[in-house]
C-alpha positions in Angstrom: -2.9 -51.3 -1.9 -0.3 -50.5 -4.5 2.3 -52.3 -2.4 -0.1 -55.2 -1.8 -0.6 -55.6 -5.6 3.1 -55.7 -6.2 3.5 -58.4 -3.6 0.5 -60.3 -4.9 1.9 -60.2 -8.5 4.9 -62.2 -7.3 3.1 -64.5 -5.0 0.8 -65.4 -7.9 1.6 -64.2 -11.5 -1.7 -63.0 -13.0 -3.5 -59.8 -14.0 -4.1 -57.1 -11.4 -6.1 -53.8 -11.7 -6.4 -50.6 -9.8 -9.7 -48.9 -10.6 -10.7 -45.2 -10.0 -14.1 -43.6 -10.8 -12.9 -42.1 -14.1 -10.2 -43.1 -16.5 -8.8 -39.6 -16.8 -8.9 -39.2 -13.1 -6.9 -42.4 -12.7 -4.0 -41.0 -14.7 -3.7 -38.0 -12.4 -4.3 -39.7 -9.1 -2.3 -42.9 -9.6 -0.2 -43.1 -12.8 1.3 -39.6 -12.7 1.0 -38.9 -9.0 4.2 -38.0 -7.0 4.5 -38.8 -3.3 5.0 -35.3 -1.8 7.0 -36.8 1.1 9.6 -38.4 -1.1 9.4 -36.7 -4.5 9.1 -40.1 -6.2 6.4 -41.1 -8.5 4.0 -43.5 -6.6 4.1 -46.3 -9.2 7.9 -46.1 -9.1 7.9 -46.6 -5.3 5.4 -49.5 -5.5 6.8 -51.2 -8.7 10.6 -50.5 -8.9 12.3 -50.8 -12.3 14.1 -53.9 -11.1 10.9 -55.9 -11.1 9.5 -54.5 -14.4 9.8 -56.1 -17.8 8.0 -53.4 -19.7 5.6 -50.4 -19.4 3.0 -48.9 -21.6 2.4 -45.2 -20.7 -0.7 -44.8 -22.9 -2.5 -47.7 -21.4 -1.1 -47.2 -17.8 0.1 -50.8 -17.9 3.1 -52.5 -16.4 4.4 -56.0 -17.1 6.6 -57.7 -14.5 9.5 -60.0 -15.2 7.6 -63.0 -14.0 4.8 -62.4 -16.5 2.3 -60.8 -14.1 0.7 -57.5 -15.1 -0.8 -54.5 -13.3 -2.9 -51.7 -14.9 -4.8 -48.6 -13.9 -8.4 -48.5 -15.1 -11.6 -46.4 -14.8 -15.0 -47.5 -13.7 -16.5 -45.4 -16.5 -14.9 -47.8 -19.1 -15.4 -51.0 -17.3 -17.2 -52.7 -20.2 -14.1 -52.4 -22.4 -11.9 -54.4 -20.0 -10.5 -57.7 -21.2 -8.4 -60.2 -19.4 -10.0 -63.2 -17.9 -6.9 -63.8 -15.8 -7.6 -61.0 -13.3 -6.7 -62.2 -9.8 -6.9 -59.0 -7.9 -8.6 -55.6 -8.2 -8.6 -52.5 -6.0 -11.4 -50.0 -6.3 -10.3 -46.6 -5.0 -12.9 -44.0 -4.1 -15.5 -46.8 -4.5 -18.4 -44.5 -3.4 -17.8 -42.5 -6.6 -17.3 -45.5 -8.9 -19.9 -46.9 -11.2 -21.3 -49.8 -9.1 -21.9 -51.8 -12.3 -18.2 -52.1 -12.7 -18.1 -54.6 -9.8 -20.8 -56.6 -11.3 -18.8 -56.9 -14.5 -15.4 -57.7 -12.9 -16.7 -59.9 -10.1 -17.4 -63.1 -12.1 -13.9 -62.9 -13.6 -12.3 -62.4 -10.3 -14.3 -65.1 -8.6 -13.6 -67.6 -11.4 -9.9 -67.2 -10.7 -10.3 -67.4 -6.9 -9.0 -63.8 -6.7 -9.5 -60.9 -4.3 -11.0 -57.4 -4.4 -10.5 -54.4 -2.1 -12.6 -51.3 -1.8 -11.2 -48.1 -0.3 -13.3 -45.0 -0.1 -14.5 -41.9 1.6 -18.3 -42.1 2.4 -20.5 -40.3 0.0 -23.9 -40.7 1.6 -25.9 -43.9 2.0 -25.2 -45.2 -1.5 -23.7 -48.5 -2.9 -20.5 -48.0 -0.8 -22.6 -47.9 2.4 -24.5 -51.0 1.3 -21.3 -52.9 0.6 -19.8 -51.8 3.9 -22.8 -53.0 5.8 -22.8 -56.3 4.0 -19.1 -56.9 4.6 -19.5 -56.2 8.3 -22.0 -59.0 8.6 -20.3 -61.5 6.3 -17.5 -63.7 7.7 -16.0 -64.0 4.2 -15.3 -60.3 4.1 -13.1 -57.9 6.0 -14.5 -54.4 6.8 -12.9 -51.6 8.7 -13.7 -47.9 9.1 -10.9 -45.7 10.3 -11.7 -42.1 11.2 -9.2 -39.5 12.1 -9.8 -40.4 15.7 -8.4 -43.8 15.0 -5.5 -42.9 12.7 -4.6 -39.7 14.7 -3.4 -38.2 11.4 -4.5 -34.8 12.8 -5.3 -34.0 16.4 -6.3 -31.2 18.8 -5.9 -27.6 17.5 -4.8 -28.7 14.0 -8.0 -30.8 13.5 -10.2 -28.0 14.9 -8.5 -25.5 12.5 -9.3 -27.8 9.6 -12.9 -28.0 10.7 -13.3 -24.2 11.0 -11.3 -22.9 8.1 -11.6 -25.7 5.5 -15.3 -26.6 6.0 -17.4 -24.3 8.1 -15.9 -21.1 6.7 -16.5 -22.4 3.1 -19.8 -24.2 3.4 -21.5 -22.7 6.5 -22.1 -24.3 9.9 -24.5 -27.1 9.1 -23.2 -28.3 5.7 -19.6 -27.6 6.7 -19.9 -29.7 9.9 -21.5 -32.5 7.9 -18.8 -32.5 5.2 -16.1 -32.4 7.9 -17.7 -35.5 9.5 -17.8 -37.2 6.1 -14.2 -36.6 5.2 -12.5 -37.0 8.6 -14.9 -39.0 10.8 -16.1 -41.3 7.9 -19.7 -40.5 8.4 -22.3 -41.8 5.9 -24.9 -39.3 7.0 -23.7 -36.2 5.2 -25.7 -35.2 2.1 -23.7 -35.2 -1.2 -22.7 -31.6 -2.0 -24.5 -30.2 -5.1 -26.8 -33.2 -5.4 -29.9 -32.2 -7.3 -32.3 -34.6 -5.5 -30.8 -34.7 -2.0 -34.0 -33.7 -0.1 -36.3 -35.9 -2.2 -34.0 -39.0 -1.9 -33.7 -38.6 1.8 -37.5 -38.6 1.9 -37.6 -41.8 -0.2 -35.5 -43.6 2.4 -37.0 -42.1 5.5 -40.5 -42.8 4.4 -39.8 -46.4 3.6 -40.5 -46.1 -0.1 -37.9 -48.8 -1.1 -39.9 -52.0 -1.0 -38.5 -55.5 -1.8 -42.1 -56.8 -2.0 -43.3 -54.3 -4.6 -45.0 -56.0 -7.5 -46.6 -54.8 -10.7 -50.4 -54.6 -10.7 -51.6 -57.5 -12.9 -53.3 -56.6 -16.2 -51.7 -53.2 -16.4 -48.8 -52.3 -18.6 -45.3 -51.7 -17.4 -43.7 -48.8 -19.2 -40.0 -48.1 -19.8 -38.1 -44.8 -19.9 -34.8 -44.7 -21.9 -31.8 -42.6 -22.2 -30.0 -43.7 -25.4 -26.2 -43.4 -25.5 -24.1 -43.3 -28.6 -20.6 -44.2 -27.3 -21.5 -44.5 -23.6 -24.3 -45.9 -21.4 -27.9 -46.6 -22.4 -30.1 -46.7 -19.3 -33.7 -47.9 -18.8 -36.2 -47.6 -16.0 -39.3 -49.9 -15.7 -42.3 -48.2 -14.2 -46.1 -48.5 -13.7 -48.5 -45.7 -13.0 -51.2 -46.3 -10.4 -53.4 -43.4 -9.9 -51.2 -40.6 -8.5 -48.3 -43.0 -7.7 -45.4 -44.3 -9.7 -44.2 -47.8 -9.0 -40.6 -48.0 -10.2 -39.9 -51.7 -10.7 -36.4 -52.0 -12.1 -33.5 -50.2 -13.9 -30.7 -51.3 -16.2 -27.6 -49.6 -17.6 -25.0 -50.8 -20.0 -22.6 -49.5 -22.6 -21.4 -50.5 -26.0 -24.4 -52.5 -27.0 -27.0 -52.2 -29.7 -30.8 -51.9 -29.3 -31.1 -55.7 -29.9 -29.3 -56.2 -26.6 -31.7 -54.0 -24.7 -34.7 -55.7 -26.4 -33.4 -59.0 -25.1 -33.0 -57.6 -21.6 -36.6 -56.3 -21.8 -37.9 -59.7 -23.0 -36.1 -61.4 -20.1 -37.6 -59.1 -17.5 -41.1 -59.6 -19.1 -40.8 -63.4 -19.0 -39.3 -63.5 -15.5 -41.9 -61.2 -13.9 -44.9 -61.6 -16.2 -45.0 -57.9 -17.0 -47.4 -56.6 -19.6 -45.6 -54.6 -22.3 -46.1 -50.8 -22.2 -44.7 -47.8 -23.9 -41.0 -47.2 -24.5 -40.5 -43.5 -23.8 -37.4 -42.2 -25.6 -35.8 -38.7 -26.0 -36.2 -36.7 -29.1 -32.8 -37.5 -30.4 -33.9 -41.1 -30.9 -35.5 -40.1 -34.2 -32.2 -38.6 -35.5 -29.4 -40.8 -34.2 -28.8 -44.2 -35.8 -27.8 -47.6 -34.5 -25.4 -48.0 -37.5 -28.0 -49.7 -39.6 -29.1 -46.6 -41.6 -32.3 -46.3 -39.7 -33.3 -44.1 -36.9 -33.4 -45.7 -33.5 -37.2 -45.4 -33.3 -37.5 -47.4 -36.5 -35.1 -50.0 -35.2 -36.9 -50.3 -31.9 -40.2 -50.9 -33.7 -38.6 -53.6 -35.8 -37.7 -55.4 -32.6 -41.3 -55.3 -31.2 -40.7 -52.3 -28.9 -43.2 -49.4 -28.6 -41.2 -46.1 -28.8 -42.8 -42.8 -28.1 -41.0 -39.5 -28.0 -41.0 -37.7 -24.6 -41.9 -34.0 -24.4 -38.9 -32.0 -25.6 -38.3 -30.1 -22.3 -35.1 -28.3 -21.2 -32.8 -29.7 -18.6 -34.0 -27.5 -15.8 -37.6 -28.2 -16.5 -36.8 -31.9 -16.5 -35.0 -31.7 -13.2 -38.0 -29.9 -11.7 -40.2 -32.7 -13.1 -38.0 -35.3 -11.2 -38.4 -33.3 -8.0 -42.1 -33.3 -8.4 -42.2 -37.0 -9.3 -39.9 -38.5 -6.6 -42.4 -37.9 -3.8 -44.9 -40.0 -5.7 -42.5 -42.9 -6.3 -42.2 -46.3 -4.6 -39.1 -48.2 -5.7 -38.4 -51.9 -5.7 -35.2 -52.7 -3.8 -33.7 -54.1 -7.0 -33.1 -50.5 -8.0 -31.1 -49.8 -4.9 -27.4 -50.3 -5.8 -27.3 -48.7 -9.3 -30.5 -46.7 -9.9 -31.0 -45.1 -6.5 -27.3 -44.5 -6.0 -27.3 -42.6 -9.3 -30.2 -40.4 -8.3 -28.6 -39.6 -5.0 -25.2 -38.8 -6.5 -26.4 -36.9 -9.6 -24.9 -33.5 -8.8 -23.7 -30.1 -10.1 -20.1 -29.7 -11.2 -17.9 -27.9 -8.7 -15.9 -24.9 -9.9 -12.8 -25.0 -7.7 -11.6 -21.5 -8.8 -14.9 -19.8 -8.0 -15.6 -22.0 -5.0 -19.1 -22.5 -6.2 -21.2 -25.1 -8.1 -21.8 -24.7 -11.8 -25.3 -24.7 -13.2 -24.6 -27.8 -15.3 -24.5 -31.4 -14.0 -21.3 -33.3 -13.6 -21.1 -35.9 -16.4 -20.2 -39.2 -14.9 -21.7 -42.7 -14.5 -24.8 -41.3 -12.9 -25.7 -39.1 -15.9 -27.5 -41.6 -18.1 -29.6 -43.2 -15.3 -30.5 -39.7 -14.1 -31.4 -38.6 -17.6 -33.6 -41.6 -18.2 -35.4 -41.0 -14.9 -35.9 -37.4 -16.1 -37.7 -38.8 -19.1 -39.7 -41.0 -16.9 -40.8 -37.9 -14.9 -41.7 -36.1 -18.1 -43.7 -39.0 -19.4 -45.7 -40.7 -16.7 -48.5 -38.2 -16.7 -49.0 -38.7 -20.4 -49.7 -42.5 -20.2 -53.1 -43.1 -21.8 -55.8 -43.6 -19.2 -57.3 -46.5 -21.2 -54.2 -48.5 -20.3 -55.4 -48.5 -16.6 -58.9 -50.0 -17.2 -59.2 -53.6 -16.2 -60.2 -55.8 -19.2 -63.7 -56.6 -17.8 -64.5 -52.9 -17.3 -63.1 -51.9 -20.7 -65.4 -54.4 -22.4 -68.5 -53.5 -20.5 -70.8 -51.2 -22.4 -74.1 -51.6 -20.6 -72.9 -50.8 -17.1 -72.4 -47.3 -15.9 -68.9 -46.8 -14.5 -68.0 -44.2 -11.9 -64.2 -43.5 -11.6 -63.3 -43.1 -8.0 -59.9 -41.6 -7.0 -57.5 -44.1 -5.6 -56.8 -44.0 -1.9 -53.7 -44.7 0.2 -53.6 -47.5 2.7 -51.7 -47.3 6.0 -48.4 -48.5 4.3 -48.6 -45.7 1.8 -49.4 -48.1 -1.1 -52.2 -47.3 -3.5 -55.5 -49.1 -2.8 -57.6 -49.6 -6.0 
């Protein structure tokens, strides 16, 4: 794809990007990487000095003699990208990239009749799996899966040695075999190593709890759980509590915007779906950090007509345990699939390569804020006032005797009220 970008830049002078999951990772993997077979820096092989007009090492940017440009970027900083002239973008390790980056870049690329390429190793049935399946069925896309059996990069005894020594000896028979199949056979079925909610998310999918027909119950509030970023993402989940179930209706994540932006997003969702406003559950630091206006975020949110309420101040491990208890109660609308559910599936412990073990703390990447806001949802949903669930005609009835009957599940697993 580096070679293809070089050719494309001279076929059509424009802006071209090569995107990796993280900006810091991009510098190591592409910009500074040396081809071990030749001893030459990869970008020097792909973009020889003879075709360059200039280079900016700090920004990992090359300008060619015909005016075209090529730059290395990270999906963790997608919202800072500028350059409406982008005509080609390569996403490398797409399964680990922030899927929102494609939503940001796609309109610019399409407006310029450009192209996009996604190369990746599978990482479970996440947004990369969904994109691959779509591309296979869409005549406007090309999709190809090449395992080691197709490429023959390794064969016979050498491949078996890799399976036994690099995977099974390190991870055990079951997980090692699954990881080997993921890396060498391009299998989407292997669980993500170190994922906090692997078992619970498999159950969500296997039990059919991702439903494109899920609707909010009329007359009942739809609440929101926030994780508020300072210099990075702010994430929101919309949810409704129905007896012992949690209907998760939508999610949203963006970076570099003020609370007024998120208030507009919330208003748009409310108008589009007819949702009744509920509580905005926010972390404790919302009463300390400011939006730059000299007020706390809670005060600013109230000024915009939102209804902030602080979530119980629990530790990280207690919050993760709350998510594990909450996920079996959740039914998700399919609009949460690409970003929200992918984040929950990929939220994982950081790997210590020296100790060959997972650290206790989570890896901080694009999944962190969506996972954190869902953690606040899990800590908050049981505290929703019960009066919020009474239908108006019952709430206004004083003469009648009301007996509260526990909700029951119908055959599809949905709450019957």
